[in-house]
C-alpha positions in Angstrom: 51.6 -9.3 47.4 53.1 -5.7 48.1 54.3 -5.2 52.3 54.9 -2.1 53.6 58.7 -2.7 52.8 58.2 -2.6 49.2 55.6 0.1 48.8 56.8 2.5 46.1 57.8 5.9 47.4 59.5 9.0 46.8 61.7 9.1 49.7 63.3 5.3 48.5 63.5 6.4 44.7 65.7 9.7 45.9 67.7 7.9 48.1 68.4 5.5 45.2 68.9 8.0 42.8 71.4 9.9 45.1 73.1 6.5 46.0 73.6 6.2 42.4 75.6 9.4 41.9 77.6 9.0 45.0 78.5 5.8 43.6 79.8 7.6 40.4 81.5 10.8 42.4 83.7 8.2 44.7 85.0 9.0 48.0 85.6 12.3 49.8 83.5 14.1 46.8 80.7 16.4 48.7 77.4 15.5 48.5 75.1 17.7 51.2 71.4 16.4 51.5 69.6 15.4 47.8 70.9 16.1 44.8 67.3 15.7 43.0 64.2 16.6 43.7 61.1 15.9 42.4 59.4 18.3 39.9 56.1 19.7 41.3 54.6 22.1 38.1 52.3 20.9 35.8 54.4 22.0 32.9 57.5 20.5 33.7 56.1 17.3 34.8 55.4 16.7 31.2 58.8 16.5 30.3 60.3 14.8 33.4 59.6 13.8 37.3 63.2 14.1 38.9 66.0 16.9 38.1 69.4 16.8 39.2 70.6 20.6 38.6 73.8 21.2 36.4 75.0 23.5 39.5 75.1 20.8 42.0 76.6 18.1 39.5 79.2 20.4 38.6 80.3 20.5 42.4 79.8 16.8 42.6 82.3 15.7 39.7 85.7 16.4 39.2 86.6 18.8 36.1 82.7 19.3 36.3 82.0 16.7 33.8 79.2 13.9 34.3 80.9 10.7 33.9 80.1 8.4 31.4 77.6 5.5 32.2 75.5 7.6 34.9 72.9 7.6 32.6 72.9 3.7 32.3 73.5 3.5 36.2 70.4 5.5 36.9 68.1 3.7 34.6 69.3 0.3 35.9 67.9 0.8 39.6 65.8 -1.7 41.1 65.4 -2.0 44.5 62.2 -2.0 46.9 60.4 0.9 47.0 62.1 2.4 44.0 59.5 3.7 41.2 60.3 2.1 37.7 61.9 4.4 35.6 61.8 4.6 31.8 64.8 7.0 31.0 67.7 9.2 32.1 69.1 11.5 30.0 71.6 14.4 30.2 70.6 18.1 29.3 71.7 21.8 29.9 69.5 21.9 33.0 71.1 18.9 34.6 70.1 15.2 34.9 66.4 14.2 34.5 64.7 11.2 34.8 61.5 10.4 33.5 59.3 7.2 35.2 57.8 4.6 33.7 54.4 5.8 34.7 51.8 2.9 33.6 53.9 0.5 35.7 53.9 2.9 38.8 50.2 3.0 38.1 49.7 -0.5 38.0 51.8 -1.4 41.1 50.1 1.3 42.9 46.5 1.0 42.0 46.2 -2.8 42.4 48.1 -2.7 45.9 45.6 0.2 47.4 44.9 -1.3 50.4 48.8 -1.5 51.4 48.9 2.0 50.7 46.1 3.1 52.6 46.7 1.1 55.7 47.3 2.8 58.7 50.7 1.7 60.0 50.6 -0.5 63.4 51.3 1.3 66.2 54.9 1.1 68.3 57.0 2.8 66.0 59.0 3.4 68.5 59.0 7.3 68.8 57.1 9.8 70.6 56.5 13.3 70.2 55.8 16.2 72.6 54.1 18.6 70.5 53.7 22.0 72.2 51.5 24.9 70.8 53.0 27.7 72.1 50.4 30.1 71.0 47.8 28.7 73.4 49.9 28.8 76.8 48.4 31.2 79.1 45.4 32.3 76.8 42.4 33.6 78.7 39.0 34.3 76.3 39.1 34.4 72.5 40.0 38.1 72.5 43.3 37.0 73.5 43.9 35.1 70.2 45.1 36.6 66.7 44.6 34.8 63.4 48.0 34.0 63.6 47.4 32.1 66.6 44.7 30.4 65.1 46.8 29.4 62.1 49.3 28.0 64.8 46.9 25.9 66.3 45.2 24.4 63.3 48.7 23.9 61.9 49.4 22.0 65.5 46.3 19.8 65.0 47.2 19.0 61.9 50.5 17.7 62.4 49.1 15.9 65.2 46.8 14.2 63.2 49.3 13.6 60.6 52.1 12.0 63.2 49.0 9.7 64.2 48.2 8.0 61.1 52.4 7.4 60.9 52.2 5.3 64.3 53.7 8.0 66.4 52.7 8.6 69.7 51.6 12.2 70.3 51.2 14.5 73.4 49.6 17.8 73.4 50.8 20.3 75.2 49.2 22.6 76.7 46.3 21.3 78.5 43.1 23.8 77.5 41.7 25.3 80.4 39.6 28.0 79.1 36.4 26.7 78.2 35.3 29.9 75.9 38.6 28.9 73.3 37.9 25.4 73.8 34.1 25.2 72.5 35.3 27.8 69.6 38.1 25.1 68.5 35.8 22.4 68.6 33.5 24.2 66.0 36.8 23.7 64.1 36.5 20.4 64.5 39.9 20.9 66.8 40.0 18.1 69.2 42.4 19.6 71.9 43.0 18.0 75.4 41.6 20.1 78.1 42.8 18.3 81.0 46.3 17.9 82.1 47.7 14.3 81.4 50.1 14.7 84.6 48.6 16.8 87.9 50.9 19.8 88.5 53.3 19.2 90.9 54.5 22.4 93.3 57.7 20.9 94.0 58.8 20.7 90.3 58.2 24.4 90.1 60.4 24.8 93.3 63.0 23.0 92.1 63.0 25.0 89.0 63.5 28.2 90.9 66.3 26.7 93.0 67.9 26.0 89.9 67.8 29.7 88.8 69.2 30.6 92.2 72.2 28.1 91.4 72.6 30.1 88.2 75.5 32.5 87.6 73.4 34.4 85.0 70.2 34.8 86.8 69.5 38.3 88.8 66.5 37.9 91.2 63.5 40.4 91.0 62.8 42.5 94.3 59.7 40.9 96.1 57.6 44.0 95.1 57.6 42.8 91.3 54.8 40.8 91.3 54.7 37.6 89.1 58.4 37.8 88.2 61.2 35.3 89.5 64.2 36.8 88.1 66.0 38.0 84.8 68.7 35.9 82.7 71.3 37.2 80.5 71.0 34.3 77.9 73.5 35.3 75.8 76.4 33.8 78.3 74.0 30.8 78.9 73.9 29.9 74.9 77.7 30.2 74.8 78.2 27.6 77.8 75.5 25.3 76.4 76.9 25.8 72.8 80.1 24.5 74.4 78.7 21.2 76.2 76.6 20.3 73.2 75.8 21.2 69.4 73.4 23.7 69.1 72.1 25.6 66.0 69.4 27.8 65.0 69.3 30.0 68.1 69.0 33.8 67.2 72.0 35.9 67.7 70.3 38.5 69.5 69.1 36.5 72.4 70.1 38.2 75.6 68.1 39.7 78.5 64.7 37.2 79.7 62.4 38.2 82.4 61.5 35.1 83.6 58.1 35.3 85.3 55.8 32.6 86.8 53.7 32.1 83.6 56.6 30.9 81.7 57.9 29.0 84.2 54.7 27.0 84.6 55.0 26.5 80.7 58.4 24.5 81.2 56.9 22.9 84.5 54.1 21.6 81.7 56.6 20.6 79.5 58.9 19.2 82.0 55.6 16.7 83.3 54.8 15.5 79.8 58.6 14.9 79.1 58.6 12.7 81.8 55.0 11.4 81.7 56.7 10.1 77.9 59.7 8.4 79.4 57.6 6.8 82.4 55.0 5.0 79.6 57.5 4.0 77.2 61.0 3.5 78.8 63.8 3.8 75.9 61.6 5.0 73.3 62.7 7.7 71.5 61.1 11.3 72.2 61.5 14.4 70.3 59.7 17.9 71.2 58.3 19.9 68.7 57.5 23.6 69.4 54.4 25.0 66.8 54.7 28.7 67.1 53.9 31.9 65.6 56.5 34.1 63.7 55.7 36.9 66.2 56.3 34.8 69.1 59.3 32.9 67.8 61.8 34.7 69.5 60.4 34.4 72.9 59.6 30.5 72.6 63.7 30.2 72.0 64.1 31.6 75.5 61.3 29.2 77.0 63.5 26.8 74.9 66.8 27.8 76.7 65.4 27.9 80.3 63.7 24.5 80.2 67.5 23.6 79.2 68.5 25.2 82.2 66.3 24.5 84.8 65.3 20.9 83.9 68.5 19.4 81.6 67.7 15.8 83.1 64.4 15.7 81.9 64.9 17.3 78.2 63.6 13.8 76.1 65.9 15.1 72.8 66.1 17.7 70.5 63.6 20.5 70.6 62.6 21.7 67.0 60.7 25.0 66.4 57.9 24.9 63.5 57.8 28.9 62.7 54.5 29.5 61.1 54.5 32.8 59.1 51.9 35.8 59.9 48.4 35.9 59.0 47.5 39.5 57.4 44.1 40.7 56.0 43.5 43.0 53.2 40.8 45.3 52.6 39.7 45.6 56.3 39.8 48.7 57.9 40.4 47.6 61.3 41.9 44.2 62.8 39.8 41.3 62.6 39.3 38.8 65.5 38.9 35.3 65.1 35.5 35.2 66.0 34.7 37.9 63.6 36.4 35.9 61.1 34.7 32.6 61.7 31.3 34.5 61.6 32.3 36.2 58.4 32.9 33.1 56.5 29.8 31.1 58.0 27.7 33.7 56.7 29.5 33.6 53.5 29.2 29.6 53.3 25.5 30.2 54.3 24.8 32.3 51.4 26.9 30.5 48.6 24.6 27.4 50.1 21.4 29.6 49.8 22.3 30.7 46.3 22.7 26.7 45.2 20.1 25.3 46.9 17.3 27.8 48.4 16.2 28.7 51.9 17.6 26.5 54.0 16.5 27.7 57.4 14.0 25.2 58.4 16.6 22.4 57.4 18.8 21.4 60.9 20.6 19.3 58.6 21.9 21.8 56.4 23.2 23.7 59.6 25.2 21.2 60.5 26.4 20.9 56.9 27.0 24.5 56.9 29.3 24.2 60.4 31.2 21.8 58.6 32.2 23.5 55.5 32.8 26.7 57.1 35.3 24.9 59.8 36.6 22.9 56.6 37.3 26.2 54.3 38.8 27.9 57.4 41.2 25.1 57.9 41.7 24.9 53.9 42.3 29.0 54.2 45.0 28.5 56.5 46.7 24.9 55.8 46.7 25.4 51.8 49.8 27.4 52.1 53.3 26.5 53.3 53.3 27.0 57.0 56.5 29.5 57.0 54.7 31.6 54.4 52.0 34.7 54.9 48.7 34.0 54.6 46.5 36.8 53.2 42.8 36.8 54.2 40.4 38.6 51.8 37.5 39.5 54.2 35.2 41.4 51.7 31.8 40.4 52.4 31.6 39.0 48.9 35.0 37.8 48.6 34.1 33.8 48.8 32.9 32.1 46.3 32.7 28.5 44.7 34.2 29.5 41.6 37.7 30.9 42.2 40.0 27.4 42.4 41.8 28.8 45.5 38.9 29.2 47.6 38.3 26.6 50.6 34.6 26.8 49.3 35.4 25.8 45.9 37.1 22.6 47.4 34.6 21.7 49.5 31.7 22.2 46.9 33.5 20.3 44.4 34.2 17.4 46.8 30.8 17.1 47.5 30.1 17.0 44.0 32.6 14.4 43.4 31.1 12.3 46.4 27.6 12.8 44.6 28.9 11.6 41.6 30.4 8.5 42.8 27.1 7.5 45.3 25.1 8.1 41.6 27.3 5.3 40.0 27.4 3.0 42.9 23.6 3.3 42.8 23.1 2.8 38.8 25.7 -0.2 39.1 23.7 -2.0 41.6 20.6 -1.5 39.4 22.7 -2.8 36.3 22.8 0.4 34.4 26.7 0.3 34.4 28.8 -2.8 34.2 30.8 -3.7 37.3 34.3 -2.0 37.8 37.2 -4.2 36.6 39.6 -5.2 38.4 43.1 -3.8 38.4 44.6 -6.1 36.6 42.2 -5.5 33.6 43.1 -2.1 33.5 45.1 -0.1 30.4 47.3 1.9 32.3 48.8 3.1 29.2 45.8 5.1 28.8 46.6 7.4 31.7 49.0 9.7 30.3 48.9 13.3 29.2 50.0 14.3 25.8 53.1 17.3 25.7 51.6 19.9 24.2 52.5 21.5 21.1 55.1 24.2 22.0 56.4 22.6 25.1 58.5 19.9 24.1 61.7 20.2 26.5 64.3 22.4 24.7 67.1 21.6 27.1 67.5 17.6 26.1 70.4 16.9 23.9 69.4 15.5 20.2 
């Protein structure tokens, strides 16, 4: 029976492959990160599953030569979690590995419940997930399309972490009802109530810490909302001497600390205390999900927290920066409300074209709402979070035919669900035989022939 520890995984396979190279490279050989990478393109997957590039191998081995016996060592790898390996070959591109795919299919498909079972709680890790784009927002007009992408990325990340058994705390609590209602339409369940009560003493203590800082200049009393001016360049130099800090922008300098920014830090501070109180001894990390336009300011908030409440900083702070969202074929900036309405109307029109008048069907109203939310999430999340998203907002741009369209994905998911449901009904009626158990399937049939002209020219012999 498969257990969580014996489940086949890419991470375990990559670790074993890198270990095989380390063993041949000897002590003192440089090995930074993973030398191997998993192929993703359909063309390359017809030839290999993993590749260790020639350039990386040259940096590892003396005389830039791959040692004899390395391919045999790779093929003989057998340990928990490692995918079955069919062959390892050296070519001009480097070392290639091809998996024993039928055996991998059999092991995975024969133990589906093991792979789909959610992990148990108590992973020993908590994450404070801060969506910086939601701090201080008042009304939908204060949110841009880039902010919307950041919110959807944070919500998606929270869901993924929950499925891995990680205890996630979301910040900030959303006070604006208009924004909260809009996010519910997109199936984003963001907390609207503070997990911890605001504490005036926290804010006073932070201001006192700023008064003790030699790099802070307090603002005149007539500057409403401004607390002080911080010279971050000196603070960053001092922090770097005390602990190893990386990734901060070298242009960080003057930071005008406002009451709003101090409230931002105070909420993070209170949530960090809550995390540590709920699970003493548990590892806690902070992830700031931020738009590209606000990444520079969020680094300032990061350093402000380090300065005013270092004793409660639970662990490392990571910044997940999302690329910008741009529109094409739009004469003026597009608001998030107009974007939602546009996609909703396009999804409705696409549904009418397929199924006729839906105005009298309340069920279809909800279906179109769900499809609209799913299409928007797909549009924002289907591209690497660091890359720019280009939205085509032409009235007729949405389609159920283009493979990059959210509507295409949603409608084809619906079609597949219909096919599966039809099969189940036909099986119950005796029209189809029962599906055989996994042990009786011929997994060697699950293969894709190499097309003519696509043989790997790099392979020797």
